[in-house]
N, CA, C and O of each residue as an XYZ file, in Angstrom:
212
protein
N      19.274     24.412    -28.060
C      20.401     23.585    -29.094
C      21.587     25.172    -29.402
O      21.596     26.342    -29.784
N      22.626     23.797    -28.766
C      23.954     24.437    -28.674
C      24.368     25.354    -30.032
O      24.621     24.780    -31.092
N      24.426     27.135    -29.891
C      25.158     27.510    -31.397
C      25.967     27.401    -31.198
O      26.433     27.889    -30.169
N      27.041     26.331    -32.470
C      28.452     25.878    -32.039
C      28.735     26.778    -32.782
O      29.921     26.566    -33.034
N      28.211     28.313    -33.705
C      29.141     29.039    -34.975
C      29.475     29.398    -33.590
O      30.395     28.776    -33.058
N      28.936     30.200    -33.010
C      29.242     31.532    -31.545
C      30.243     31.216    -30.945
O      31.141     32.041    -30.773
N      30.368     29.378    -30.274
C      30.963     28.637    -29.875
C      32.444     28.208    -29.993
O      33.278     27.628    -29.298
N      32.361     28.759    -31.177
C      33.968     28.465    -32.129
C      34.497     29.138    -32.459
O      35.598     28.949    -32.975
N      33.699     30.735    -32.243
C      34.215     31.656    -32.600
C      34.865     32.560    -31.351
O      35.623     33.516    -31.515
N      34.441     32.089    -30.187
C      34.390     32.415    -29.022
C      35.691     30.985    -28.200
O      35.713     30.602    -27.030
N      36.613     30.526    -29.401
C      37.187     29.257    -28.923
C      36.897     28.820    -27.760
O      37.667     28.867    -26.801
N      35.260     28.153    -27.739
C      34.411     27.264    -26.606
C      34.881     25.887    -27.511
O      34.679     25.669    -28.706
N      35.574     25.051    -26.510
C      35.610     23.308    -27.093
C      33.754     23.314    -27.059
O      33.014     23.788    -26.197
N      33.384     22.553    -28.425
C      32.257     22.020    -28.274
C      32.689     20.854    -29.044
O      32.366     20.722    -30.225
N      33.188     20.263    -28.607
C      33.697     17.755    -28.695
C      33.716     17.772    -27.393
O      33.872     18.629    -26.522
N      33.517     16.610    -27.440
C      33.299     15.488    -25.919
C      34.435     14.813    -25.342
O      34.544     13.920    -24.501
N      35.303     15.530    -26.073
C      36.434     14.501    -25.300
C      37.442     15.384    -24.744
O      38.393     14.725    -24.323
N      37.612     16.913    -24.556
C      37.968     16.566    -23.177
C      36.894     16.241    -22.013
O      37.596     15.579    -21.249
N      36.086     16.283    -21.637
C      34.887     16.095    -19.872
C      35.680     14.265    -20.295
O      36.192     13.769    -19.291
N      35.763     13.540    -21.334
C      35.436     12.286    -21.582
C      37.222     11.470    -20.846
O      37.612     10.467    -20.248
N      37.790     12.835    -21.471
C      39.571     12.680    -20.581
C      39.485     13.219    -18.976
O      40.508     13.163    -18.294
N      38.465     13.644    -18.510
C      38.365     13.976    -17.347
C      38.521     12.766    -16.877
O      39.428     12.220    -16.248
N      37.383     12.387    -17.320
C      36.335     11.711    -16.542
C      37.873     10.539    -16.064
O      38.334     10.337    -14.940
N      38.389      9.887    -17.596
C      39.026      8.772    -17.451
C      40.418      9.264    -16.374
O      41.032      8.434    -15.704
N      40.716     10.619    -16.378
C      41.333     10.852    -15.310
C      40.907     10.048    -13.753
O      41.016      8.948    -13.211
N      40.507     11.049    -13.560
C      39.263     11.710    -11.743
C      38.443     10.301    -12.127
O      37.371     10.530    -11.567
N      38.320      9.161    -12.660
C      37.393      8.153    -11.576
C      38.355      6.379    -12.672
O      38.835      5.345    -12.208
N      38.286      6.630    -13.421
C      38.887      5.462    -14.085
C      40.421      5.332    -13.438
O      40.623      4.755    -12.370
N      41.063      5.710    -13.928
C      42.424      5.614    -13.236
C      42.208      5.493    -11.905
O      41.960      4.372    -11.462
N      42.254      6.416    -11.188
C      41.992      6.140     -9.816
C      41.116      5.057     -9.071
O      40.999      4.990     -7.848
N      40.489      4.176    -10.036
C      39.419      3.413     -8.965
C      40.002      2.082     -9.438
O      39.529      0.999     -9.092
N      41.020      2.216    -10.219
C      40.838      0.622    -11.385
C      42.430      0.093    -10.869
O      43.317     -0.631    -11.321
N      42.240      0.777     -9.862
C      44.017     -0.114    -10.041
C      44.139     -0.848     -9.739
O      43.142     -1.055     -9.048
N      44.974     -1.952     -9.664
C      45.337     -3.328     -9.804
C      45.091     -3.719     -8.561
O      45.756     -3.244     -7.641
N      44.063     -4.677     -8.322
C      43.719     -5.277     -6.865
C      43.376     -3.821     -5.821
O      43.623     -3.484     -4.662
N      42.816     -3.362     -6.762
C      41.765     -2.261     -5.604
C      40.690     -2.250     -5.298
O      40.096     -1.196     -5.525
N      40.005     -3.244     -4.726
C      38.114     -2.755     -4.658
C      37.801     -1.929     -4.090
O      38.385     -1.534     -3.081
N      36.807     -1.438     -4.564
C      35.413     -0.060     -3.456
C      34.088     -0.312     -3.357
O      33.516     -0.752     -4.355
N      33.490     -0.128     -2.373
C      32.403     -0.047     -2.050
C      31.650      1.636     -3.329
O      32.064      2.462     -4.142
N      30.284      1.156     -2.591
C      29.877      2.451     -3.236
C      30.322      4.303     -2.460
O      31.060      5.254     -2.715
N      29.588      4.006     -1.734
C      30.574      4.966     -0.184
C      31.840      5.599     -0.728
O      31.706      6.731     -1.193
N      32.984      5.080     -0.744
C      34.249      5.177     -0.265
C      34.024      5.737     -2.080
O      34.086      6.885     -2.519
N      33.772      4.507     -2.785
C      34.342      6.216     -4.366
C      33.845      6.656     -4.469
O      33.960      7.063     -5.625
N      32.591      7.339     -3.736
C      32.357      8.311     -4.221
C      33.431      9.963     -3.330
O      33.783     11.033     -3.826
N      33.669      9.189     -1.427
C      33.751     10.054     -0.814
C      35.406     10.392     -1.342
O      36.061     11.366     -0.972
N      35.950      9.139     -2.453
C      37.414      9.553     -2.924
C      37.461     10.169     -4.070
O      38.394     10.858     -4.482
N      36.315      9.901     -4.681
C      35.850     11.229     -6.036
C      35.930     12.510     -5.785
O      36.952     13.131     -6.076
N      35.143     12.947     -5.357
C      34.446     13.504     -4.440
C      36.199     14.654     -3.917
O      36.392     15.747     -4.451
N      37.144     14.087     -2.909
C      38.220     14.797     -3.048
C      39.019     15.067     -3.988
O      39.725     16.070     -4.085
N      38.873     13.548     -5.230
C      39.988     13.867     -6.469
C      39.550     14.868     -7.320
O      40.491     15.308     -7.981
N      38.057     15.616     -7.663
C      37.540     16.621     -7.771
C      37.901     17.803     -7.000
O      38.397     18.717     -7.659
N      37.804     17.928     -6.139
C      38.346     19.317     -5.436
C      40.042     19.580     -5.560
O      40.537     20.702     -5.445
N      40.855     18.300     -5.821
C      41.595     18.560     -6.053
C      41.918     19.804     -7.840
O      43.054     20.167     -8.142
């Protein structure tokens, strides 16, 4: 179980908004551009590079 009080006390994020925003930035914006088509292998490579940056 998560120690909500402890996380709040340490000013750590407890919601899912931040991870969801990162996924939107890393995945959605990169792979869903107009006219883009991706195969699974190519998508994995580009997302790995994007995550490193």
